N, C-alpha and C positions, 0 to 999 in steps of 0.2 A: 071232645075229649074233656075229662074232668079237670078242673083247675088244680094246680099244684099249690100246696100250702107254703112252699118256699121257692123263691125264684132261683134259677140256675145262673151261676156266674161263669165268667171266662176261666177262672181258676179251676172250676169243676171239670172243665174240658182239658185241663193239664197245663194251662198257661197262667203263670203267676206274674201279673203286671207289677206288683210291688217289688218282687225280687228282681225283675228285669230293670226297673227304674233304678234300684240301688246299684246294680251292676253297671249301668250306663254312667252313673256318677263317678265310679272308680275308673272307667275307661277314659272319661274326659280328662281327669287329673293326670293319668299316665301319658295320654297322647299329647297333651299340651307341652310336656317336657321336651318333645321332639320338634316343636315348631320353630321355624326361622322367620325372618322379617318378611319373607315372600308369601307366607300364609296370611291371607286377608280375612278369611272366615273358615273355621274348621268344624270341630265336633259340635253338634247341636242343631245345625240348620238342615234344610232339605238337601243342600249340596255344599261342598267345600270350595273355597276360592283360593287360587294360587297365582301369584303374579309372575309371569315369565319374563326374565330380565337378561337373557343372554343370547348371543349369536345374531349374525346378520341374516342368516337363512336357517333359522332353527326348525328342526323336524322333531315332533314328539314321537317317542317310541313307547309302546305299552306292552305289557304281558300279564297274563293271569295264570295261576297254577295252584295246586293243592299240595298238602303234605302227604296225602295218601295213607296207606295202612301202617306207616311208621307210627301213626297216632295210636294204633292198637297196642303196640309195644310200650309206648309212653304211658298209656292208661294202666297197663298191668303193673307198673312200678311207680306210678304217680309222678313221673318226670315230664312235666308239660312245658317247662320253660324252653327246653331244647327245640321243640317243634315250633314254638313261636319265633325263635331266631332263625330256624331252618327255612321257614317260608319266605322271610325277608331275603335271606342270602340266595335262595334259589331264584327268586324273581329278579334280584339285582344282577345276578350272573347272566340271566337270560337276555337282558337288554344291553349289558356290557359288551357282549359278543357282537352287537351291532354298532358298537362305538359310542353308546349313549351313557351319559352321566345320570344317575338316579335323582329325581326331584322329590316325589312324594309317593306314599304307599297307602293302600286301603285294604282293610281286612273283612272277611266274612266268616263268622263263627256261628255254627248252628248245632243244636242238639235237641234231644227229646225234652230235656229239662236243664235249664241253665244252672250251673253250679258256680256261684260267685268265686269260690276259692280256686277252682280249676281255671275259670276264665281269667282270673287275675294272673295266675302263673303264665298262661299262654301270652297274655298281653305284656307281661314283664319281659318275656323273651323277645317279643317283637320290638318293644321300646328300647331295650338294650342294644339290639342290632341296629335299629334306626338311628339312635344317637351316635353310635360308633361311626356309622357311614354318613352322618349328617343328612339323613333323609327324614322328611316330615311324615309322621303318621297322621294323615290329614282327615281320615274318616273311615267309616266302615258300617257293618251291619251285624247285629247279634239277633239270632232268631231262635225261638223256642217252638218246636214243631213236633209235638207228640203225634205218633201215627205215621210220620214220614221217617223219623229216626227212631230206631229201637231204643229201649231204655238203656241208659249208660253209654250210648253212642254219640259221637260228635264229629263235625267236619271243620277243618280249618283251611281257608282259601285266602290267597293274597293277590292283589293287583298292584303293579308298579307302573309309574309313568316317569320317563326320563326324556332327555333332550340330546340331540346331536346336530352338529352343523352338517348341512346337506352334503358338502364336499368330503366329509369324513365318515360317511356311513360305511359300515362293513357288511358283507365282505367286499374288499376292493379287488385289485387285479391279482388273482391267484394264477400261477402258471407252473408248468412242469419244472421241477428242480427246487421248488420251495421246500423248506424243511418243516417237519412237524415236531414241535416241542410239547411234550406231555407234562402237565403240572399235576403233582401228586394230590390224590384225594385223601380224605380223612376217614374213609369207610364207605358205607353204602350210600351216603348222602341222603336222598329222599326217594330212591328208586329201587325196585326189585324186592320190596318188602313182602309182597304176597307170597313169592316163592321162598324167600328167606324164612318167613314164619312157618310155612309148611314144612320146610326141611328141619328146622330146629324143634318145633313143638309137636308136629305130627309124626314125621319120619323118625327123628331121633328121640322123641318122647321127653325132651328136656323142658324145664320150667324157666321162666325169665331170669330167676335168680340162681340157676344152676351154674356152678363154677366150671369152666372149661380150661384145664391146664394148658392146652395148646394155645389158647387165646390170652392166657394170663388175666382173665377177667370173667365176669358172669356173661351169660348170653345177652342180657339186656344192655349191659355196659358196652358190649361190642357193637350191638345193633343201633344203639342210640348215640354213637359218635356224631358230632355236629356236622352239618352240611357246610363245607368250607366256602367262604366268600372270596372270590378272586379279584373283585373290583380294586382293592387297594394296590395290588401289583399291576393290574391292567391299566389303571389310570395314567401313570407316566408314559406307558408305551403308546396308549391312544393319543395322548397329547403330542407326542413326538411323531406320530404317524408311522410307527415302525412295524405295525401288524398288517398283513394282507387279509387275514381272516382269523376268526377264533370260533371254536365249537365247544359249547357246554355239554358235557357228556352226562346226559340224564337218561330217561327211559328210552330204551333202544340201544344203549351202549355206544361203543365206538362204531359198530356196524351201521347204525342208522343215523347217528348224529354228524359224523364227519362229512358224508355226502351233502348235507344241507348247506355247506359253505363252499362247495366246489363247483366250478363251471362244468358244463356238460361234457367238455372234451377232456376232463381231468378225472383221475382217480387217486386214491390214497394207498400207498404201499406201507403197511405197518409191520414192523419187526417185533414179534412178541417176546423175543429174548433180550430186548434192550431195556427192560425195567423189571424190577423184582415185584411179582404179584404179592400183595399183602396176605398174610396167613389167613385172615378171615375168609377171603374168597376161595382159597384152596381148600379150606375146611368145609365150606358150604358145598363145594364141588364134590368132595368125597362123600358127604352125608347122603346125597341123592344120586351119585353116579351121573351127575349132570354133564352133558356134552360140552366141549369147548365152544362150539357155535352158539349153544343156548346161553352159556355164561357170558359170552361177548355181546349178545343181544339183550341181556337182562341187567347186568351189572356194569359198573364203570371199570372194574378190575384194577383199581388203583390209580386210574387217570381221570381226574375230574374236569379237566379243561385241556384243550389242544390249541396251541397257537400255530398259525401258518405264517412262516417268516421267510423273507428273501435271504439267500445265503450271504449276501453282502452286509446284511444287518444282523445276522445271527449272533455274532460276538457281542454286539451292543445290547441286544435283548437279553442275552444270558447274563451280562453284568448286572442289569437291573434286577433280574430274578434272584441272583445271588445276594444283592444288596438287601432285598426284602426277605432273605432266608427262605425262599420258596424252593422246595425240592422239585427237580424237573429232570426229564430224560429226553434225548433226541430219539423219538420212537419211529421215525420213518420220513418219507418224502412224498411230494406230489408227483405223479407220473402222468404221461399222456395216455389217455384211454384208447385202447385198440378200437378200430372201426368195427370189429366183430365182437367187442366186449359187451357184456350184459349191462343194460342201462339201469337207472334208478338206484334202488337201495343196494345193489351189488357193486357198489363203487369203492369198496374197501377190499384190498387184497392183503392177506396175512401171510407172513413168512416167519420161519423159525419157530421155536417152542418156548413156552413160558419158563422163566427162570424160577 
């Protein structure tokens, strides 16, 4: 082959190392503001070091998740901080339901081309959430991958590590008669956005900034409500040992998430008329004529977390919830599963109709 008059650089393939290095400097400064004395080595090395200083029988609990297509809505209106906080809150909720206190968080942000301004917004959202929860943002990865991600596309993923004393791991002893307390969500949280986007932008033909009188907001404002973090209210309940189990209502809704914390001989009886379904979900339901079953398997329907509580402790738990100004409803109870009942995911029985 003939020799080229000019050599090809990495930047010619779409990866700008100078820009990436500048981004990493910003990340280091933001992340260090979340460090505690337990962080021995954080951003910059091949691995981060964290000193574990609690518990006689500590068990590490980890979880990894993504923001999903909520990112697409955020990108349409340039509201990236909310998804940064969302991924922290989602991950913390996921380990809190196993009784764990969060220790440190790692992120993965990838795109076809790193935009320093966008990346900084995402990181600021993460840092704000981490500082509020006293979680160290200890490391992560930023990747520029043209050809893997389409131009303008990005992905945000988070990994959380927490700790729980072995004797306090949830779920504990769940039994028939336990009450189900549903904690209010703040919207879709981070699940069901592919369907929500299809309903809003394809079926209804709306734009992100279209104002919807029924919602008293634009479409984007309604869809970008933050994912609520339940750890601050769960923490005192976990410390007192007052929860038998807890379920984070994410992808799969009540239908698929409640059975994950129930023993094989138990099912959940949920009364749909015991809480007011937020307007956003009813509006989405009407846009596409979506069936009740599909709504319950796709969205949280206004319940972002379910606590499984013994009747003798219910009043104490409710007092803590009220003290934290957490809206909640007693949405049902644990029942004994019939020997002839369907197994697996069909472990939630619904009664009544939505309010």
